[in-house]
C-alpha positions as CSV (number, residue, x, y, z in Angstrom):
1,M,263.6,52.2,265.4
2,K,265.9,53.1,262.6
3,R,267.4,51.2,259.6
4,V,271.1,51.5,259.0
5,K,272.9,50.6,255.8
6,L,276.5,49.4,256.1
7,T,279.1,49.2,253.2
8,V,281.5,46.4,254.1
9,A,284.9,45.3,252.8
10,Y,286.4,41.9,253.7
11,D,289.0,39.3,252.9
12,G,286.9,36.2,252.5
13,T,289.8,33.7,252.8
14,C,289.0,32.6,256.4
15,Y,285.2,32.6,256.0
16,H,282.7,30.1,254.8
17,G,281.0,32.8,252.8
18,W,278.7,35.6,253.8
19,Q,275.6,33.8,254.9
20,L,275.1,32.9,258.6
21,Q,275.8,29.2,259.4
22,P,275.7,27.6,262.9
23,G,279.2,26.9,264.3
24,I,281.0,28.2,261.2
25,A,282.8,31.5,260.7
26,T,280.9,33.7,258.2
27,V,281.0,37.5,257.4
28,E,277.4,37.9,258.4
29,G,278.0,36.1,261.7
30,E,280.9,38.4,262.6
31,L,278.8,41.5,261.8
32,N,275.9,40.2,264.0
33,K,278.3,39.5,266.9
34,A,279.9,43.0,266.6
35,L,276.5,44.7,266.5
36,E,275.3,42.9,269.6
37,L,278.4,44.1,271.4
38,V,277.9,47.6,270.3
39,T,274.1,47.9,270.8
40,G,273.2,45.3,273.3
41,E,270.6,44.0,270.9
42,A,270.3,40.7,269.2
43,I,270.6,41.9,265.6
44,Q,270.7,40.0,262.3
45,V,271.9,41.9,259.3
46,T,270.4,41.5,255.8
47,G,273.1,41.4,253.1
48,A,272.9,42.4,249.4
49,S,275.2,39.7,248.0
50,R,275.6,36.4,249.8
51,T,279.2,35.8,248.5
52,D,280.6,32.2,248.6
53,A,283.4,30.9,250.7
54,G,286.7,32.5,249.8
55,V,285.2,35.4,247.8
56,H,286.2,38.9,248.8
57,A,284.4,42.3,248.8
58,L,285.4,46.0,248.6
59,G,281.8,47.2,249.0
60,N,279.1,44.6,249.9
61,V,276.0,46.2,251.5
62,A,274.0,45.1,254.6
63,V,271.2,46.7,256.6
64,F,269.9,46.2,260.1
65,D,267.2,47.7,262.4
66,T,268.1,49.1,265.8
67,E,266.7,51.1,268.7
68,S,270.2,52.2,269.6
69,H,270.8,56.0,270.1
70,I,274.1,55.7,268.3
71,P,273.9,58.0,265.2
72,A,273.9,56.0,262.0
73,E,277.0,57.6,260.7
74,K,278.9,56.6,263.9
75,F,278.4,52.8,263.5
76,V,281.3,52.7,261.1
77,Y,283.7,53.5,263.9
78,A,282.0,51.5,266.7
79,L,281.8,48.3,264.7
80,N,285.4,48.5,263.4
81,Q,286.6,48.4,267.0
82,K,284.8,45.0,267.5
83,L,285.3,43.3,264.1
84,P,288.3,41.2,263.1
85,E,290.9,42.8,261.0
86,D,289.8,41.1,257.8
87,I,286.3,42.7,257.9
88,V,286.1,46.5,257.8
89,V,283.0,48.7,257.6
90,Q,283.6,51.4,255.1
91,A,280.5,53.5,255.7
92,S,277.3,53.6,257.6
93,E,274.2,55.7,257.0
94,E,270.5,55.8,257.9
95,V,268.1,54.7,255.1
96,Q,264.3,54.5,254.7
97,Q,262.5,51.7,256.4
98,D,261.5,50.2,253.1
99,F,265.0,49.9,251.8
100,H,266.0,46.3,251.1
101,P,269.5,45.6,249.8
102,R,268.4,42.7,247.6
103,H,265.0,44.0,246.4
104,C,265.9,47.5,245.4
105,D,267.1,48.2,241.8
106,C,270.9,48.3,241.6
107,R,274.0,47.7,239.5
108,K,276.6,45.3,240.9
109,T,280.2,45.3,239.8
110,Y,282.5,42.3,240.2
111,E,286.1,41.8,239.3
112,Y,287.9,38.5,238.7
113,I,291.7,38.6,239.0
114,V,294.1,36.3,237.1
115,L,297.8,36.2,237.9
116,N,299.4,35.3,234.6
117,R,303.1,34.5,234.9
118,K,305.4,31.5,234.9
119,L,305.4,31.1,238.7
120,P,302.9,32.0,241.4
121,L,303.4,34.8,243.9
122,P,302.5,34.1,247.6
123,Q,301.0,37.6,247.9
124,Y,298.3,36.6,245.4
125,R,297.6,33.1,246.7
126,D,294.2,33.9,248.2
127,T,293.2,36.8,245.9
128,A,293.9,35.7,242.3
129,Y,293.7,32.7,240.1
130,F,297.2,31.7,239.0
131,Y,297.7,30.5,235.4
132,Y,301.2,30.0,233.9
133,G,300.4,29.7,230.2
134,N,299.8,32.4,227.6
135,L,296.3,33.9,227.5
136,D,295.2,35.7,224.3
137,I,293.7,38.9,225.7
138,E,292.3,40.1,222.4
139,K,290.2,37.0,221.9
140,M,288.9,37.3,225.5
141,R,287.9,40.9,224.7
142,I,286.1,39.9,221.5
143,A,284.1,37.4,223.5
144,C,282.9,40.0,225.9
145,N,280.7,41.7,223.3
146,A,278.3,38.7,223.3
147,F,277.5,39.1,227.0
148,I,276.3,42.7,226.8
149,G,272.5,43.2,227.2
150,E,269.6,41.1,228.5
151,H,270.0,37.4,228.1
152,D,269.0,34.1,229.6
153,F,272.1,33.0,231.4
154,A,271.0,29.6,232.5
155,G,274.1,28.1,231.0
156,F,276.2,30.3,233.3
157,C,274.6,29.2,236.6
158,S,275.6,26.3,238.9
159,S,273.1,23.7,239.9
160,G,271.2,24.4,243.1
161,A,270.3,27.9,242.4
162,Q,266.8,28.8,243.6
163,V,265.6,31.7,241.3
164,Q,262.4,32.5,239.5
165,S,264.2,33.6,236.3
166,T,267.7,33.1,234.9
167,V,267.4,36.3,232.8
168,R,269.9,39.0,233.7
169,T,271.2,42.2,232.1
170,I,275.0,42.8,231.7
171,Y,275.8,46.5,231.3
172,S,279.5,46.1,230.7
173,L,282.2,43.4,230.6
174,E,285.8,44.2,230.0
175,V,289.2,42.5,230.2
176,L,292.0,44.7,231.6
177,E,295.7,44.0,232.1
178,Y,298.8,45.6,233.4
179,N,302.3,44.3,233.2
180,L,304.0,43.7,236.5
181,A,307.3,44.9,235.0
182,G,305.7,48.2,234.4
183,K,305.0,48.5,238.2
184,G,308.6,48.1,239.1
185,F,308.6,44.4,239.4
186,S,311.3,42.7,237.3
187,I,311.9,39.2,238.5
188,G,309.8,36.9,236.3
189,A,307.5,39.9,235.5
190,G,304.2,38.6,234.2
191,R,300.8,40.4,234.3
192,I,297.6,40.9,236.2
193,I,294.4,40.3,234.1
194,T,291.2,41.8,235.5
195,I,287.8,40.7,234.3
196,R,285.4,43.4,235.3
197,V,281.6,43.0,234.9
198,Q,278.6,45.1,235.8
199,G,275.0,43.9,235.8
200,N,271.7,44.2,237.4
201,G,272.2,40.9,239.3
202,F,274.0,37.6,238.9
203,L,273.1,34.0,239.2
204,Y,274.8,31.4,241.5
205,N,278.5,31.3,240.4
206,M,277.7,33.3,237.3
207,V,280.7,35.6,237.4
208,R,283.1,32.8,238.2
209,I,281.7,30.8,235.2
210,I,282.0,33.9,232.9
211,A,285.6,34.2,234.1
212,G,286.3,30.5,233.6
213,T,284.9,30.7,230.1
214,L,286.9,33.8,229.2
215,V,290.1,32.0,230.4
216,E,289.2,29.0,228.2
217,I,288.9,31.4,225.3
218,G,292.3,32.9,226.2
219,K,293.8,29.4,226.1
220,G,292.3,28.9,222.7
221,R,290.0,26.1,223.8
222,I,286.8,28.0,222.9
223,S,286.3,30.4,220.0
224,P,285.2,33.9,220.9
225,Y,282.9,33.8,217.9
226,D,280.9,30.9,219.5
227,M,279.9,32.9,222.5
228,E,276.5,34.1,221.2
229,D,275.5,30.5,220.4
230,I,276.9,29.2,223.8
231,I,274.8,31.8,225.7
232,A,271.7,31.2,223.6
233,S,272.0,27.4,224.1
234,C,271.5,27.8,227.9
235,D,273.6,24.7,228.2
236,R,276.0,24.7,231.2
237,K,278.2,22.0,229.6
238,R,279.1,24.4,226.7
239,A,280.4,27.2,228.9
240,G,283.8,27.0,230.7
241,A,284.7,25.7,234.1
242,T,283.8,27.6,237.3
243,A,286.9,29.7,238.2
244,P,288.2,29.3,241.8
245,A,286.6,31.5,244.4
246,G,289.7,33.3,245.6
247,G,290.0,35.4,242.4
248,L,286.6,37.0,242.8
249,R,285.8,40.2,244.6
250,L,282.6,42.3,244.8
251,V,283.7,45.8,244.0
252,E,280.5,47.9,244.6
253,I,276.7,48.0,244.5
254,L,275.1,51.2,243.2
255,Y,271.4,51.6,244.0
256,Q,269.1,53.5,241.6
257,V,267.8,56.7,243.2
């Protein structure tokens, strides 16, 4: 018996999230089906991040145990022949039997994408949050400073979360932008705003609430200088709205050696 770690990228548009649900298409369900076809075993993967419906990933992590003689590093090729085109395994490797993708210390990086221009672009309809008005990037960047470090983020968690603690550590939070005109796109131009955050873990909808709050700051509806008080209050009503799922993607998970 060996334990194999998969790094998985997917477009979450057509899936009801990561987690297995009877009769509903999920990323976990598709991986399980592909593994059964490849190994002949009834396998259930364990994922690192149970992303919501419509959320994307460049590098989510899952593990499974198997008695298959297929070398661990070959599963990447075998599975990609069986998976749908919107799910692609990026790497596979053997890990220790005690490795657990949710219990081992790690740093997770997420990005939230905002398409900021007068009119939407169809190419971004499932992968970015469209906003037509002006967003003050500098104010959004000022607000980022309040999030850095260890805090109780109860005010940035949707109801229904089942966690022992709402304390999390944010290592970095930044707001990046590039002008579409500078990328050779001239009609209507506009810009892509990327909210990039790295932490030791995130609460239910935490990244989407952070993104929604920063967008409200960019609109001028929340002062960036109020963020420390908003975080300290642990009051969900004081933070911004939960940003739509489609703009969110899990970039990578780095495990501490």
